[in-house]
FIVOTI-946840 format. One record per residue (C-alpha): x, y, z; residue number from 1. Coordinates in steps of 0.2 Angstrom, whole numbers. Layout:
<site px="X" py="Y" pz="Z" n="NUM"/>
...
END
This chain:
<site px="-452" py="1699" pz="-304" n="1"/>
<site px="-446" py="1703" pz="-285" n="2"/>
<site px="-463" py="1711" pz="-282" n="3"/>
<site px="-473" py="1696" pz="-290" n="4"/>
<site px="-463" py="1684" pz="-279" n="5"/>
<site px="-466" py="1695" pz="-263" n="6"/>
<site px="-484" py="1697" pz="-267" n="7"/>
<site px="-487" py="1678" pz="-270" n="8"/>
<site px="-477" py="1673" pz="-254" n="9"/>
<site px="-486" py="1686" pz="-243" n="10"/>
<site px="-504" py="1684" pz="-250" n="11"/>
<site px="-502" py="1665" pz="-251" n="12"/>
<site px="-496" py="1665" pz="-233" n="13"/>
<site px="-511" py="1675" pz="-227" n="14"/>
<site px="-523" py="1664" pz="-235" n="15"/>
<site px="-514" py="1648" pz="-230" n="16"/>
<site px="-513" py="1653" pz="-212" n="17"/>
<site px="-531" py="1658" pz="-211" n="18"/>
<site px="-538" py="1642" pz="-219" n="19"/>
<site px="-526" py="1631" pz="-209" n="20"/>
<site px="-534" py="1638" pz="-194" n="21"/>
<site px="-551" py="1632" pz="-200" n="22"/>
<site px="-544" py="1616" pz="-206" n="23"/>
<site px="-534" py="1610" pz="-191" n="24"/>
<site px="-548" py="1614" pz="-178" n="25"/>
<site px="-561" py="1606" pz="-189" n="26"/>
<site px="-550" py="1590" pz="-191" n="27"/>
<site px="-547" py="1590" pz="-172" n="28"/>
<site px="-566" py="1591" pz="-170" n="29"/>
<site px="-568" py="1576" pz="-181" n="30"/>
<site px="-576" py="1585" pz="-196" n="31"/>
<site px="-572" py="1578" pz="-213" n="32"/>
<site px="-563" py="1591" pz="-223" n="33"/>
<site px="-566" py="1588" pz="-242" n="34"/>
<site px="-555" py="1601" pz="-249" n="35"/>
<site px="-542" py="1614" pz="-244" n="36"/>
<site px="-542" py="1627" pz="-257" n="37"/>
<site px="-531" py="1642" pz="-261" n="38"/>
<site px="-540" py="1654" pz="-272" n="39"/>
<site px="-557" py="1652" pz="-281" n="40"/>
<site px="-562" py="1646" pz="-299" n="41"/>
<site px="-555" py="1633" pz="-310" n="42"/>
<site px="-541" py="1622" pz="-303" n="43"/>
<site px="-523" py="1625" pz="-307" n="44"/>
<site px="-515" py="1612" pz="-296" n="45"/>
<site px="-523" py="1598" pz="-286" n="46"/>
<site px="-518" py="1583" pz="-276" n="47"/>
<site px="-526" py="1572" pz="-263" n="48"/>
<site px="-519" py="1566" pz="-246" n="49"/>
<site px="-529" py="1555" pz="-235" n="50"/>
<site px="-547" py="1562" pz="-235" n="51"/>
<site px="-543" py="1580" pz="-241" n="52"/>
<site px="-541" py="1587" pz="-259" n="53"/>
<site px="-528" py="1601" pz="-259" n="54"/>
<site px="-531" py="1613" pz="-273" n="55"/>
<site px="-524" py="1629" pz="-280" n="56"/>
<site px="-537" py="1639" pz="-290" n="57"/>
<site px="-536" py="1652" pz="-303" n="58"/>
<site px="-542" py="1668" pz="-294" n="59"/>
<site px="-531" py="1673" pz="-280" n="60"/>
<site px="-545" py="1681" pz="-270" n="61"/>
<site px="-544" py="1670" pz="-254" n="62"/>
<site px="-547" py="1652" pz="-251" n="63"/>
<site px="-559" py="1640" pz="-242" n="64"/>
<site px="-560" py="1624" pz="-232" n="65"/>
<site px="-575" py="1613" pz="-239" n="66"/>
<site px="-582" py="1603" pz="-224" n="67"/>
<site px="-594" py="1589" pz="-225" n="68"/>
<site px="-612" py="1594" pz="-223" n="69"/>
<site px="-608" py="1612" pz="-228" n="70"/>
<site px="-614" py="1611" pz="-246" n="71"/>
<site px="-625" py="1599" pz="-256" n="72"/>
<site px="-610" py="1589" pz="-263" n="73"/>
<site px="-616" py="1572" pz="-260" n="74"/>
<site px="-625" py="1561" pz="-273" n="75"/>
<site px="-643" py="1557" pz="-267" n="76"/>
<site px="-648" py="1539" pz="-270" n="77"/>
<site px="-667" py="1537" pz="-274" n="78"/>
<site px="-678" py="1521" pz="-273" n="79"/>
<site px="-678" py="1512" pz="-290" n="80"/>
<site px="-661" py="1518" pz="-294" n="81"/>
<site px="-649" py="1505" pz="-300" n="82"/>
<site px="-631" py="1506" pz="-293" n="83"/>
<site px="-616" py="1495" pz="-292" n="84"/>
<site px="-608" py="1490" pz="-276" n="85"/>
<site px="-590" py="1485" pz="-273" n="86"/>
<site px="-589" py="1475" pz="-257" n="87"/>
<site px="-574" py="1470" pz="-246" n="88"/>
<site px="-571" py="1453" pz="-238" n="89"/>
<site px="-583" py="1456" pz="-224" n="90"/>
<site px="-597" py="1460" pz="-237" n="91"/>
<site px="-596" py="1479" pz="-232" n="92"/>
<site px="-599" py="1492" pz="-246" n="93"/>
<site px="-583" py="1501" pz="-250" n="94"/>
<site px="-588" py="1509" pz="-266" n="95"/>
<site px="-605" py="1514" pz="-273" n="96"/>
<site px="-604" py="1515" pz="-292" n="97"/>
<site px="-617" py="1528" pz="-299" n="98"/>
<site px="-612" py="1528" pz="-317" n="99"/>
<site px="-598" py="1521" pz="-328" n="100"/>
<site px="-602" py="1504" pz="-321" n="101"/>
<site px="-595" py="1495" pz="-336" n="102"/>
<site px="-577" py="1499" pz="-330" n="103"/>
<site px="-580" py="1488" pz="-315" n="104"/>
<site px="-583" py="1470" pz="-320" n="105"/>
<site px="-585" py="1462" pz="-302" n="106"/>
<site px="-598" py="1474" pz="-295" n="107"/>
<site px="-614" py="1469" pz="-287" n="108"/>
<site px="-629" py="1477" pz="-296" n="109"/>
<site px="-644" py="1481" pz="-285" n="110"/>
<site px="-660" py="1491" pz="-287" n="111"/>
<site px="-662" py="1502" pz="-272" n="112"/>
<site px="-676" py="1501" pz="-260" n="113"/>
<site px="-670" py="1512" pz="-246" n="114"/>
<site px="-653" py="1519" pz="-239" n="115"/>
<site px="-646" py="1528" pz="-224" n="116"/>
<site px="-628" py="1535" pz="-227" n="117"/>
<site px="-628" py="1546" pz="-212" n="118"/>
<site px="-633" py="1537" pz="-197" n="119"/>
<site px="-637" py="1519" pz="-199" n="120"/>
<site px="-625" py="1517" pz="-214" n="121"/>
<site px="-634" py="1504" pz="-225" n="122"/>
<site px="-641" py="1501" pz="-242" n="123"/>
<site px="-656" py="1490" pz="-245" n="124"/>
<site px="-661" py="1484" pz="-262" n="125"/>
<site px="-664" py="1470" pz="-275" n="126"/>
<site px="-650" py="1461" pz="-284" n="127"/>
<site px="-663" py="1453" pz="-296" n="128"/>
<site px="-679" py="1460" pz="-302" n="129"/>
<site px="-687" py="1444" pz="-297" n="130"/>
<site px="-682" py="1444" pz="-279" n="131"/>
<site px="-696" py="1447" pz="-267" n="132"/>
<site px="-685" py="1450" pz="-252" n="133"/>
<site px="-672" py="1464" pz="-252" n="134"/>
<site px="-654" py="1462" pz="-246" n="135"/>
<site px="-647" py="1474" pz="-234" n="136"/>
<site px="-628" py="1479" pz="-236" n="137"/>
<site px="-618" py="1487" pz="-222" n="138"/>
<site px="-609" py="1503" pz="-228" n="139"/>
<site px="-591" py="1507" pz="-222" n="140"/>
<site px="-589" py="1524" pz="-214" n="141"/>
<site px="-576" py="1529" pz="-227" n="142"/>
<site px="-585" py="1522" pz="-242" n="143"/>
<site px="-585" py="1532" pz="-258" n="144"/>
<site px="-597" py="1537" pz="-272" n="145"/>
<site px="-590" py="1535" pz="-289" n="146"/>
<site px="-598" py="1547" pz="-301" n="147"/>
<site px="-591" py="1553" pz="-318" n="148"/>
<site px="-575" py="1544" pz="-313" n="149"/>
<site px="-573" py="1555" pz="-297" n="150"/>
<site px="-573" py="1547" pz="-280" n="151"/>
<site px="-582" py="1557" pz="-266" n="152"/>
<site px="-581" py="1550" pz="-248" n="153"/>
<site px="-598" py="1548" pz="-239" n="154"/>
<site px="-600" py="1558" pz="-223" n="155"/>
<site px="-608" py="1550" pz="-208" n="156"/>
<site px="-618" py="1562" pz="-197" n="157"/>
<site px="-604" py="1563" pz="-184" n="158"/>
<site px="-591" py="1568" pz="-197" n="159"/>
<site px="-602" py="1583" pz="-203" n="160"/>
<site px="-600" py="1601" pz="-197" n="161"/>
<site px="-618" py="1603" pz="-191" n="162"/>
<site px="-617" py="1588" pz="-180" n="163"/>
<site px="-604" py="1596" pz="-168" n="164"/>
<site px="-608" py="1606" pz="-153" n="165"/>
<site px="-610" py="1625" pz="-154" n="166"/>
<site px="-594" py="1628" pz="-146" n="167"/>
<site px="-584" py="1617" pz="-158" n="168"/>
<site px="-592" py="1625" pz="-173" n="169"/>
<site px="-589" py="1642" pz="-167" n="170"/>
<site px="-571" py="1638" pz="-163" n="171"/>
<site px="-568" py="1630" pz="-180" n="172"/>
<site px="-574" py="1647" pz="-188" n="173"/>
<site px="-565" py="1658" pz="-176" n="174"/>
<site px="-549" py="1649" pz="-179" n="175"/>
<site px="-547" py="1656" pz="-196" n="176"/>
<site px="-545" py="1674" pz="-191" n="177"/>
<site px="-536" py="1669" pz="-175" n="178"/>
<site px="-522" py="1662" pz="-186" n="179"/>
<site px="-521" py="1678" pz="-195" n="180"/>
<site px="-516" py="1687" pz="-178" n="181"/>
<site px="-504" py="1673" pz="-175" n="182"/>
<site px="-496" py="1676" pz="-192" n="183"/>
<site px="-494" py="1694" pz="-188" n="184"/>
<site px="-486" py="1690" pz="-171" n="185"/>
<site px="-474" py="1679" pz="-181" n="186"/>
<site px="-470" py="1692" pz="-194" n="187"/>
<site px="-467" py="1706" pz="-182" n="188"/>
<site px="-456" py="1694" pz="-171" n="189"/>
<site px="-445" py="1689" pz="-186" n="190"/>
<site px="-442" py="1707" pz="-189" n="191"/>
<site px="-437" py="1710" pz="-171" n="192"/>
<site px="-425" py="1695" pz="-171" n="193"/>
<site px="-416" py="1701" pz="-187" n="194"/>
<site px="-417" py="1720" pz="-185" n="195"/>
<site px="-420" py="1723" pz="-167" n="196"/>
<site px="-434" py="1732" pz="-158" n="197"/>
<site px="-435" py="1751" pz="-163" n="198"/>
<site px="-434" py="1762" pz="-147" n="199"/>
<site px="-437" py="1781" pz="-145" n="200"/>
<site px="-420" py="1785" pz="-137" n="201"/>
<site px="-411" py="1800" pz="-145" n="202"/>
<site px="-397" py="1788" pz="-150" n="203"/>
<site px="-390" py="1785" pz="-168" n="204"/>
<site px="-393" py="1768" pz="-175" n="205"/>
<site px="-383" py="1761" pz="-190" n="206"/>
<site px="-375" py="1774" pz="-200" n="207"/>
<site px="-377" py="1772" pz="-219" n="208"/>
<site px="-360" py="1771" pz="-228" n="209"/>
<site px="-358" py="1787" pz="-239" n="210"/>
<site px="-373" py="1796" pz="-231" n="211"/>
<site px="-372" py="1813" pz="-225" n="212"/>
<site px="-370" py="1807" pz="-207" n="213"/>
<site px="-355" py="1796" pz="-211" n="214"/>
<site px="-347" py="1810" pz="-221" n="215"/>
<site px="-349" py="1822" pz="-207" n="216"/>
<site px="-342" py="1810" pz="-194" n="217"/>
<site px="-357" py="1804" pz="-184" n="218"/>
<site px="-356" py="1787" pz="-178" n="219"/>
<site px="-368" py="1773" pz="-172" n="220"/>
<site px="-371" py="1775" pz="-154" n="221"/>
<site px="-369" py="1794" pz="-153" n="222"/>
<site px="-382" py="1801" pz="-141" n="223"/>
<site px="-389" py="1817" pz="-148" n="224"/>
<site px="-391" py="1831" pz="-134" n="225"/>
<site px="-396" py="1845" pz="-146" n="226"/>
<site px="-397" py="1851" pz="-164" n="227"/>
<site px="-394" py="1869" pz="-168" n="228"/>
<site px="-396" py="1872" pz="-149" n="229"/>
<site px="-413" py="1864" pz="-148" n="230"/>
<site px="-414" py="1851" pz="-135" n="231"/>
<site px="-417" py="1833" pz="-141" n="232"/>
<site px="-426" py="1820" pz="-131" n="233"/>
<site px="-433" py="1807" pz="-143" n="234"/>
<site px="-428" py="1799" pz="-160" n="235"/>
<site px="-443" py="1807" pz="-167" n="236"/>
<site px="-436" py="1824" pz="-162" n="237"/>
<site px="-421" py="1820" pz="-172" n="238"/>
<site px="-431" py="1815" pz="-188" n="239"/>
<site px="-442" py="1830" pz="-187" n="240"/>
<site px="-427" py="1842" pz="-186" n="241"/>
<site px="-418" py="1834" pz="-200" n="242"/>
<site px="-433" py="1833" pz="-212" n="243"/>
<site px="-436" py="1852" pz="-210" n="244"/>
<site px="-418" py="1856" pz="-216" n="245"/>
<site px="-414" py="1849" pz="-233" n="246"/>
<site px="-398" py="1855" pz="-240" n="247"/>
<site px="-395" py="1866" pz="-224" n="248"/>
<site px="-381" py="1864" pz="-212" n="249"/>
<site px="-386" py="1860" pz="-194" n="250"/>
<site px="-375" py="1856" pz="-179" n="251"/>
<site px="-377" py="1840" pz="-169" n="252"/>
<site px="-371" py="1841" pz="-151" n="253"/>
<site px="-368" py="1823" pz="-147" n="254"/>
<site px="-361" py="1813" pz="-132" n="255"/>
<site px="-348" py="1800" pz="-137" n="256"/>
<site px="-337" py="1790" pz="-125" n="257"/>
<site px="-341" py="1803" pz="-111" n="258"/>
<site px="-336" py="1817" pz="-122" n="259"/>
<site px="-347" py="1831" pz="-129" n="260"/>
<site px="-344" py="1834" pz="-148" n="261"/>
<site px="-352" py="1847" pz="-160" n="262"/>
<site px="-353" py="1840" pz="-178" n="263"/>
<site px="-360" py="1850" pz="-192" n="264"/>
<site px="-371" py="1840" pz="-205" n="265"/>
<site px="-380" py="1845" pz="-221" n="266"/>
<site px="-395" py="1834" pz="-224" n="267"/>
<site px="-397" py="1828" pz="-242" n="268"/>
<site px="-413" py="1834" pz="-251" n="269"/>
<site px="-425" py="1820" pz="-256" n="270"/>
<site px="-443" py="1820" pz="-263" n="271"/>
<site px="-456" py="1809" pz="-254" n="272"/>
<site px="-474" py="1810" pz="-258" n="273"/>
<site px="-471" py="1826" pz="-268" n="274"/>
<site px="-463" py="1834" pz="-253" n="275"/>
<site px="-444" py="1839" pz="-251" n="276"/>
<site px="-437" py="1833" pz="-235" n="277"/>
<site px="-419" py="1831" pz="-228" n="278"/>
<site px="-411" py="1814" pz="-224" n="279"/>
<site px="-393" py="1810" pz="-217" n="280"/>
<site px="-393" py="1791" pz="-219" n="281"/>
<site px="-395" py="1785" pz="-201" n="282"/>
<site px="-407" py="1772" pz="-195" n="283"/>
<site px="-417" py="1772" pz="-179" n="284"/>
<site px="-409" py="1764" pz="-163" n="285"/>
<site px="-414" py="1746" pz="-159" n="286"/>
<site px="-414" py="1735" pz="-144" n="287"/>
<site px="-409" py="1717" pz="-146" n="288"/>
<site px="-413" py="1711" pz="-128" n="289"/>
<site px="-422" py="1694" pz="-127" n="290"/>
<site px="-437" py="1702" pz="-118" n="291"/>
<site px="-440" py="1716" pz="-130" n="292"/>
<site px="-438" py="1704" pz="-145" n="293"/>
<site px="-450" py="1691" pz="-137" n="294"/>
<site px="-464" py="1704" pz="-133" n="295"/>
<site px="-462" py="1714" pz="-149" n="296"/>
<site px="-473" py="1704" pz="-160" n="297"/>
<site px="-487" py="1703" pz="-147" n="298"/>
<site px="-486" py="1722" pz="-143" n="299"/>
<site px="-486" py="1727" pz="-162" n="300"/>
<site px="-501" py="1716" pz="-166" n="301"/>
<site px="-511" py="1723" pz="-152" n="302"/>
<site px="-506" py="1741" pz="-156" n="303"/>
<site px="-510" py="1739" pz="-174" n="304"/>
<site px="-527" py="1730" pz="-170" n="305"/>
<site px="-532" py="1745" pz="-160" n="306"/>
<site px="-527" py="1757" pz="-173" n="307"/>
<site px="-537" py="1748" pz="-187" n="308"/>
<site px="-552" py="1746" pz="-176" n="309"/>
<site px="-551" py="1765" pz="-173" n="310"/>
<site px="-551" py="1768" pz="-192" n="311"/>
<site px="-566" py="1756" pz="-194" n="312"/>
<site px="-575" py="1767" pz="-182" n="313"/>
<site px="-575" py="1780" pz="-195" n="314"/>
<site px="-588" py="1769" pz="-204" n="315"/>
<site px="-600" py="1773" pz="-190" n="316"/>
<site px="-596" py="1792" pz="-189" n="317"/>
<site px="-597" py="1794" pz="-207" n="318"/>
<site px="-579" py="1798" pz="-211" n="319"/>
<site px="-577" py="1782" pz="-222" n="320"/>
<site px="-575" py="1782" pz="-240" n="321"/>
<site px="-574" py="1767" pz="-252" n="322"/>
<site px="-558" py="1774" pz="-259" n="323"/>
<site px="-550" py="1769" pz="-242" n="324"/>
<site px="-551" py="1751" pz="-247" n="325"/>
<site px="-539" py="1741" pz="-257" n="326"/>
<site px="-541" py="1725" pz="-266" n="327"/>
<site px="-528" py="1713" pz="-273" n="328"/>
<site px="-522" py="1726" pz="-286" n="329"/>
<site px="-519" py="1739" pz="-272" n="330"/>
<site px="-511" py="1727" pz="-261" n="331"/>
<site px="-499" py="1722" pz="-275" n="332"/>
<site px="-495" py="1740" pz="-279" n="333"/>
<site px="-491" py="1743" pz="-260" n="334"/>
<site px="-481" py="1727" pz="-259" n="335"/>
<site px="-470" py="1734" pz="-273" n="336"/>
<site px="-467" py="1750" pz="-264" n="337"/>
<site px="-463" py="1741" pz="-248" n="338"/>
<site px="-452" py="1729" pz="-257" n="339"/>
<site px="-441" py="1743" pz="-263" n="340"/>
<site px="-437" py="1747" pz="-245" n="341"/>
<site px="-430" py="1730" pz="-241" n="342"/>
<site px="-435" py="1713" pz="-236" n="343"/>
<site px="-437" py="1717" pz="-217" n="344"/>
<site px="-450" py="1729" pz="-220" n="345"/>
<site px="-460" py="1716" pz="-230" n="346"/>
<site px="-461" py="1706" pz="-213" n="347"/>
<site px="-470" py="1721" pz="-205" n="348"/>
<site px="-481" py="1723" pz="-221" n="349"/>
<site px="-486" py="1705" pz="-220" n="350"/>
<site px="-490" py="1707" pz="-202" n="351"/>
<site px="-501" py="1722" pz="-205" n="352"/>
<site px="-510" py="1714" pz="-219" n="353"/>
<site px="-513" py="1699" pz="-209" n="354"/>
<site px="-521" py="1709" pz="-195" n="355"/>
<site px="-532" py="1718" pz="-208" n="356"/>
<site px="-538" py="1701" pz="-215" n="357"/>
<site px="-541" py="1694" pz="-197" n="358"/>
<site px="-551" py="1710" pz="-192" n="359"/>
<site px="-561" py="1710" pz="-208" n="360"/>
<site px="-566" py="1692" pz="-207" n="361"/>
<site px="-572" py="1695" pz="-189" n="362"/>
<site px="-585" py="1708" pz="-195" n="363"/>
<site px="-603" py="1702" pz="-192" n="364"/>
<site px="-606" py="1702" pz="-211" n="365"/>
<site px="-614" py="1688" pz="-221" n="366"/>
<site px="-602" py="1676" pz="-230" n="367"/>
<site px="-588" py="1681" pz="-218" n="368"/>
<site px="-582" py="1672" pz="-203" n="369"/>
<site px="-590" py="1685" pz="-192" n="370"/>
<site px="-607" py="1683" pz="-200" n="371"/>
<site px="-606" py="1664" pz="-196" n="372"/>
<site px="-601" py="1668" pz="-178" n="373"/>
<site px="-616" py="1680" pz="-177" n="374"/>
<site px="-628" py="1666" pz="-182" n="375"/>
<site px="-620" py="1655" pz="-169" n="376"/>
<site px="-623" py="1669" pz="-156" n="377"/>
<site px="-642" py="1669" pz="-162" n="378"/>
<site px="-642" py="1651" pz="-160" n="379"/>
<site px="-636" py="1651" pz="-142" n="380"/>
<site px="-649" py="1664" pz="-138" n="381"/>
<site px="-663" py="1655" pz="-146" n="382"/>
<site px="-658" py="1638" pz="-140" n="383"/>
<site px="-659" py="1630" pz="-158" n="384"/>
<site px="-651" py="1634" pz="-174" n="385"/>
<site px="-658" py="1645" pz="-188" n="386"/>
<site px="-665" py="1635" pz="-203" n="387"/>
<site px="-650" py="1630" pz="-213" n="388"/>
<site px="-658" py="1635" pz="-230" n="389"/>
<site px="-662" py="1652" pz="-224" n="390"/>
<site px="-645" py="1655" pz="-217" n="391"/>
<site px="-637" py="1649" pz="-234" n="392"/>
<site px="-647" py="1661" pz="-243" n="393"/>
<site px="-641" py="1676" pz="-232" n="394"/>
<site px="-623" py="1670" pz="-234" n="395"/>
<site px="-625" py="1668" pz="-253" n="396"/>
<site px="-632" py="1686" pz="-255" n="397"/>
<site px="-618" py="1692" pz="-244" n="398"/>
<site px="-605" py="1683" pz="-254" n="399"/>
<site px="-612" py="1691" pz="-270" n="400"/>
<site px="-612" py="1708" pz="-263" n="401"/>
<site px="-594" py="1706" pz="-257" n="402"/>
<site px="-589" py="1700" pz="-274" n="403"/>
<site px="-597" py="1716" pz="-281" n="404"/>
<site px="-588" py="1727" pz="-268" n="405"/>
<site px="-572" py="1718" pz="-273" n="406"/>
<site px="-574" py="1722" pz="-292" n="407"/>
<site px="-578" py="1740" pz="-287" n="408"/>
<site px="-562" py="1741" pz="-276" n="409"/>
<site px="-551" py="1732" pz="-289" n="410"/>
<site px="-557" py="1744" pz="-303" n="411"/>
<site px="-553" py="1759" pz="-291" n="412"/>
<site px="-536" py="1752" pz="-288" n="413"/>
<site px="-532" py="1750" pz="-306" n="414"/>
<site px="-538" py="1767" pz="-310" n="415"/>
<site px="-527" py="1774" pz="-296" n="416"/>
<site px="-511" py="1764" pz="-298" n="417"/>
<site px="-511" py="1758" pz="-316" n="418"/>
<site px="-520" py="1770" pz="-328" n="419"/>
END
């Protein structure tokens, strides 16, 4: 149960932060956001606030923000079609009733001659089949269609994604991955605030009660000068020597309160990844200084970003295998392993996952944010946008291939971890 809760919180946070980046920048640019969704597929939970429908969906494979003009969600009114209109006191159209008109006794029925619900915002039509002159009705900017008992707000041109400048559109798309890096900084910083910043000094950190170090008399703050006569200069040197001597007595030469002490310790044998190593129950030294804590999140995010980019470079050099990828099942299993080592390590795990998602979404592949940004770059070079239908086809194909890859990766995860 702990793993399930940890997975839901971590994976949910990654998706929420990512989509919130798109959402808030889009809203700032004046774009109508129709839906903020976590997951894909059938709705599990849904509520509406202001203009946006917030939904939780069945398949926890990501999320999306549905922006006006990005998909053909609007009802098209055609000449000759009969609709019902609900007007306000200023004779402006507030609701356009497409079907189920019998539920609205006070509507104005018209036969449409022409409409413009994007720029001029009007509906022209005949209230009576004998009328020779059509009437023109002004449509409110936030008027809604009512179809199949569902209301959908119209989107004037200036509220649509495509109406915005290239810079605003690019920033709206880039904001999603950017927020993943922000989340990583927050996660690493929280770890540093609680645990402190790990340092490489050859000093003992917290000594675990009943561990080999505590039983031998080692204490927090002891500076290790040497072990079995071998000079020690970093914390990693200490770890390396301890791991090489499971169930073997080794002598620590430490400095404590300006005194030099020699303390024999026998590391306990533990098995890690089918390999026997020694452990004495001492944590690495940490620094709680404000400057170190304040910069830790940024530094860790930067270093992990560089490392992940280096690993992605193996794709080009041919050192990449599909087995190196993990889907939700693999992430769940890894979360289970990390959860066993404590909640603080979950902060670091969340940060690492968030960086991965941010980088993956910036790859210039169709259906990903990076693919959208690539098309914006081409638009900047051409001086005009690529045909939206052609771009949509490319993204649809890319999405289908990504879903196929997700299925393959998930199956590999299931075979590797659960079968």
